[in-house]
C-alpha positions in Angstrom: 36.7 61.7 -60.3 33.3 60.4 -61.7 30.5 63.1 -62.2 28.3 61.7 -59.7 26.2 63.7 -57.0 25.4 61.9 -53.8 22.0 62.7 -52.6 20.8 62.4 -48.8 17.9 63.4 -46.9 18.2 63.9 -43.1 16.4 64.5 -39.9 18.1 64.3 -36.5 20.7 62.1 -38.0 23.9 63.2 -35.9 24.5 59.4 -34.7 25.1 58.4 -38.3 25.9 61.5 -40.5 29.6 61.7 -39.5 30.3 58.2 -40.6 28.2 58.3 -43.8 29.7 61.6 -45.0 33.2 60.4 -44.1 32.9 57.3 -46.3 32.1 59.4 -49.2 35.4 61.6 -49.3 37.7 59.4 -50.7 35.9 59.0 -53.9 35.5 63.0 -54.5 31.7 62.9 -55.2 29.6 66.1 -54.7 27.5 65.6 -51.5 24.0 67.2 -51.6 22.2 66.9 -48.0 18.7 68.0 -47.5 17.4 68.3 -44.2 13.7 68.2 -43.1 14.1 69.6 -39.8 16.7 68.7 -37.6 17.2 69.8 -34.0 20.2 68.1 -32.9 23.8 68.4 -34.3 23.1 66.9 -37.9 23.6 70.1 -39.7 26.7 71.3 -37.7 28.4 67.9 -38.6 27.1 67.9 -42.2 29.0 71.1 -42.6 32.3 69.7 -42.0 31.9 67.6 -45.2 29.7 69.6 -47.7 28.3 73.3 -48.4 25.5 71.9 -50.3 23.0 71.7 -47.6 19.3 72.6 -48.1 16.0 72.4 -46.3 12.9 71.0 -47.3 9.5 71.3 -45.3 8.5 67.8 -44.5 5.2 66.4 -46.1 5.3 62.7 -45.1 6.4 62.0 -48.5 10.1 60.4 -48.6 9.8 60.4 -52.6 9.3 64.1 -52.7 12.3 65.0 -50.4 14.6 62.7 -52.1 13.6 64.1 -55.7 14.3 67.9 -54.2 17.9 66.7 -53.4 18.2 65.3 -56.9 17.1 68.7 -58.2 19.9 70.5 -56.2 22.7 68.2 -57.6 25.2 69.6 -60.1 25.6 66.3 -61.8 23.0 64.1 -63.7 24.3 61.2 -62.2 22.7 60.4 -58.9 23.6 57.9 -56.2 21.1 58.0 -53.4 22.0 57.1 -49.8 20.2 57.3 -46.6 22.4 58.7 -43.4 22.3 55.2 -42.2 23.8 53.8 -45.2 27.8 53.9 -45.3 29.5 53.1 -48.4 31.8 50.4 -48.4 33.4 50.2 -52.0 33.0 51.5 -55.5 34.7 49.9 -58.7 35.2 53.4 -60.4 36.7 52.0 -63.5 33.6 49.4 -64.1 31.4 52.1 -63.1 32.5 54.6 -65.8 32.4 52.0 -68.5 28.5 51.2 -67.4 27.9 54.8 -67.3 28.9 55.3 -70.9 27.5 51.9 -72.2 23.9 52.1 -70.3 23.0 56.0 -69.8 19.4 55.3 -69.8 19.4 52.3 -67.5 19.5 52.4 -63.7 22.2 50.6 -61.4 21.2 48.0 -58.5 23.8 48.7 -55.7 24.6 45.9 -53.2 23.0 47.0 -49.8 24.2 44.8 -46.8 21.5 45.0 -44.3 23.2 44.6 -40.7 20.8 43.4 -38.0 20.8 41.5 -34.6 19.1 38.3 -34.2 19.1 35.6 -31.3 22.4 37.6 -30.0 24.1 37.2 -33.3 25.1 40.2 -36.0 23.6 39.0 -39.2 23.8 40.2 -42.7 21.0 40.2 -45.4 22.2 41.2 -48.9 19.8 43.0 -51.2 20.2 44.7 -54.5 18.3 48.2 -54.8 18.0 50.7 -57.5 20.2 53.8 -56.2 22.2 54.7 -58.8 20.5 56.5 -62.0 20.7 59.5 -64.5 18.1 61.9 -63.5 17.3 63.0 -66.9 15.5 59.4 -67.1 14.6 58.6 -63.8 13.2 59.8 -60.5 11.3 58.7 -57.2 7.9 57.6 -56.8 6.1 56.7 -53.5 5.6 58.2 -50.0 7.6 55.8 -48.2 9.8 52.8 -49.5 10.3 55.0 -52.5 11.3 53.2 -55.7 13.4 54.5 -58.8 10.9 54.8 -61.7 11.0 56.5 -65.2 10.5 60.4 -65.3 7.4 61.4 -67.3 9.2 61.4 -70.5 9.3 59.6 -73.8 12.1 57.2 -74.4 13.7 58.1 -77.7 14.8 55.2 -80.2 18.1 56.8 -80.7 20.3 56.5 -77.5 22.0 59.7 -76.3 18.9 61.9 -77.4 17.4 64.0 -74.9 13.9 63.0 -73.3 10.7 64.6 -74.3 8.8 66.3 -71.6 5.2 65.7 -70.6 5.0 62.2 -72.5 4.2 59.3 -70.6 6.8 56.2 -70.7 5.5 53.5 -68.2 7.4 50.4 -69.1 9.4 48.7 -66.3 12.9 50.2 -65.5 15.7 48.6 -67.1 18.8 47.9 -64.6 22.3 46.6 -64.5 24.4 45.7 -61.5 26.2 48.6 -60.3 29.6 47.8 -58.6 28.7 49.7 -55.5 28.6 48.1 -52.0 27.1 50.0 -48.9 26.5 49.0 -45.4 23.2 49.6 -43.8 23.1 49.9 -40.1 19.5 51.4 -39.6 18.0 48.4 -38.1 20.6 48.3 -35.3 17.8 49.8 -33.2 16.1 49.1 -29.6 13.1 47.0 -30.1 10.9 50.0 -29.3 12.4 51.9 -31.8 12.0 49.1 -34.4 8.5 48.8 -33.5 7.6 52.6 -33.6 9.4 52.9 -36.9 7.2 50.2 -38.2 4.0 51.6 -36.9 4.9 54.9 -38.7 5.6 53.1 -41.9 2.1 51.3 -41.7 0.5 54.6 -41.4 2.2 56.0 -44.3 1.8 52.9 -46.4 -1.9 52.6 -45.9 -2.2 56.2 -47.0 -0.5 55.7 -50.0 -2.4 52.3 -50.9 -5.6 54.6 -50.5 -4.4 57.0 -52.8 -2.7 54.6 -55.3 -5.3 51.7 -55.2 -4.3 47.9 -55.2 -0.5 47.7 -55.7 1.7 44.5 -54.8 4.8 46.3 -53.8 2.8 48.4 -51.2 1.1 45.0 -50.0 4.5 43.5 -49.7 5.9 46.4 -47.6 2.8 46.5 -45.1 3.6 42.8 -44.9 7.0 43.4 -43.8 6.3 46.1 -41.3 3.6 43.8 -39.8 6.3 41.2 -39.3 8.5 43.4 -37.4 5.6 44.1 -35.1 5.3 40.3 -34.8 1.5 40.5 -36.0 2.2 37.6 -38.4 -1.5 37.1 -39.0 -2.0 40.6 -40.7 1.4 40.2 -42.4 0.0 36.8 -43.9 -3.2 38.8 -45.0 -1.0 41.4 -46.9 1.1 39.1 -48.5 -1.7 37.1 -49.7 -3.2 40.2 -51.3 0.2 40.8 -53.1 0.7 37.2 -54.4 -2.8 37.2 -55.6 -2.0 39.8 -58.3 -0.1 39.5 -61.7 3.5 39.8 -60.4 6.9 39.0 -62.1 8.4 36.2 -60.2 12.0 37.4 -61.3 11.8 40.7 -59.1 13.8 40.5 -55.8 10.7 41.8 -53.7 8.5 39.2 -55.2 11.0 36.5 -54.2 11.1 38.1 -50.6 7.5 38.2 -50.4 7.0 34.6 -51.0 9.8 33.7 -48.5 8.1 36.1 -46.0 4.7 34.5 -46.6 6.1 31.1 -45.9 7.6 32.3 -42.6 4.6 33.9 -41.5 3.1 30.3 -41.8 5.8 28.8 -39.8 5.5 31.7 -37.2 1.6 30.8 -37.0 2.7 27.2 -36.7 0.5 26.3 -40.0 2.9 23.9 -41.1 0.8 21.9 -43.3 -0.3 24.9 -45.1 3.3 25.9 -45.6 3.9 22.9 -47.4 1.8 24.0 -50.3 4.9 26.3 -51.6 6.0 22.7 -53.1 3.6 24.1 -55.5 5.8 27.0 -56.7 9.2 25.2 -56.0 10.4 25.4 -59.6 9.7 28.9 -60.1 11.2 30.2 -56.9 14.0 27.9 -55.9 16.4 30.0 -57.9 18.3 31.3 -54.9 19.3 29.7 -51.4 17.0 31.4 -49.2 13.9 29.7 -50.7 15.4 26.2 -50.7 16.5 26.9 -47.1 12.7 27.9 -46.2 11.6 24.5 -47.9 13.7 22.8 -45.6 12.6 24.6 -42.5 9.0 23.4 -43.7 9.9 19.8 -44.2 11.8 20.0 -40.7 8.6 21.4 -39.0 6.4 18.8 -40.6 8.7 15.9 -39.5 10.2 15.2 -43.0 13.5 15.1 -41.9 15.1 13.5 -44.9 13.5 16.1 -47.3 14.9 18.8 -45.1 18.5 17.6 -45.0 18.3 17.3 -48.8 17.1 21.0 -49.0 19.6 22.2 -46.7 22.4 20.4 -48.6 21.1 21.8 -51.7 21.6 25.3 -50.2 25.3 24.7 -49.8 25.8 24.2 -53.2 23.9 27.5 -54.5 25.5 30.7 -55.1 22.8 33.1 -55.1 21.5 34.2 -51.7 20.3 37.0 -49.5 20.7 36.4 -45.9 24.6 35.4 -45.1 25.0 31.9 -44.1 21.9 30.8 -45.8 23.9 28.6 -48.0 26.5 27.8 -45.5 26.7 27.7 -41.8 22.9 28.0 -41.4 22.2 25.2 -43.5 24.8 23.0 -42.0 23.5 23.9 -38.5 19.9 22.7 -39.0 21.2 19.5 -40.4 23.2 19.2 -37.1 19.8 19.8 -35.1 18.1 17.2 -37.1 20.7 14.7 -36.5 21.0 15.6 -32.7 17.3 15.4 -32.3 17.0 12.1 -33.9 20.1 10.8 -31.5 22.8 10.4 -34.0 25.4 12.9 -32.2 28.3 11.8 -34.3 26.4 13.1 -37.5 25.3 16.2 -35.7 28.8 16.9 -34.2 30.1 16.9 -37.9 27.8 19.1 -39.2 27.9 21.8 -36.0 31.8 21.6 -36.8 31.1 22.6 -40.4 29.6 25.6 -39.3 33.0 27.5 -38.3 32.5 30.3 -35.5 28.6 30.5 -35.8 27.9 30.9 -31.9 24.7 28.6 -31.8 26.6 25.7 -33.3 29.4 26.3 -30.6 26.9 26.2 -27.9 25.4 22.7 -29.3 29.0 21.3 -29.5 29.6 22.0 -26.0 26.4 20.3 -25.0 26.9 17.0 -26.9 
C-alpha cells in the first residue's frame, strides 16, 4: 500500500460519491472527504467508505477548500480528485519509483473527460497536475484551481525540508504519473451546464479583478463562454490570453489556440481563421491543432489542403480528443469526397471510421 491520501471536496454529490469512493477501495489509499454544506445523502454514503470526514464553510474558493482537505491528510503524498472523477487505474509499482525519484515534482494524471456531442459519447484526454507532495505544493485559485509551489525556499540538496516564509515562484516541475481517471461531470443537462458556466464566469471575473491580467484566467473565461455559445465574448477572452507572454508547450495554451480557432469557425470568420497558418510550426505538435487546420481549410473551400491535414492527423500519436487522429479525420475526408461527387472515395473513408455512427449514417445514404 502506497502512503497516499486521496483528498476530495464535496457538496450534494449523492449522484457520484459512491462510485468515486468505491473505485478507490482496491488501492487501500486513505480517503479524506471535506464537505462544504451537503443537504442530500452525500455524508451518509461517504461514511460507508471513510471515517475521515470534515466540514469546511464554503467561501466561494475551491482552492481554499482543497487546501483544507490536504491539511487533514495523514500522508504527505496527495492525490486530489473531485466526486465526479472515477479512478480507472494506478500503476503502483511505477508510481512508487517516481515518488522516490522525484519527491519535489508534481505528477500529471490522465483525466478522460466524457461528454455527449451530436448524440455521440466522446472522450477528451487531458493531463492535469493532481498528484503531489504537500511539503512543496498547494492549490491556488478560487476556481479551476492549480497546483503551485508553496511559499517555501527550494533547497539545493534533494530531500531537505523546505523553509517556510520564503518565496519560490519558478514554474512547477512535473512528470507523467501512471494514474488514469474518468471524469463524468460533463454528463449534465444543457441547463445544468449553462448554470455551471455562469457560476464559473462570476468566480473567474472576481479572481481576475483581484489578481490582475492572467492568461490562464482569460483561457478559463473563454472556455466558459464557449459553453454558453457566446463565441464573440469567448474570442475576446482568448485574444487577451494569447496576447500575453505565454509558453506554447503548456497544455492550456495549446487548447486556448485551438479553442480560439473553433470560435472563429463558429462565428463563420473563415478567412481570419486562416491566420493560424502563421503559428502552424509551433502548435502542430498534436493532432488536435492539425485537425483544426483541416476544418479551416475545408470551410475555406481548400479541399486538397484539408485532406492533407486530416491524413496527417492519422499518423500522429499525440492528441486530446479521441478519434481526432483516426475515425474523425477519416470521416471529414469522406465528407469532402462525398460533397465533391466522388462517392467511391467517400465510401472508402467512411468505412475506415469503424462504428462511428455519423459515418454509418452517411454510408447508408450513398
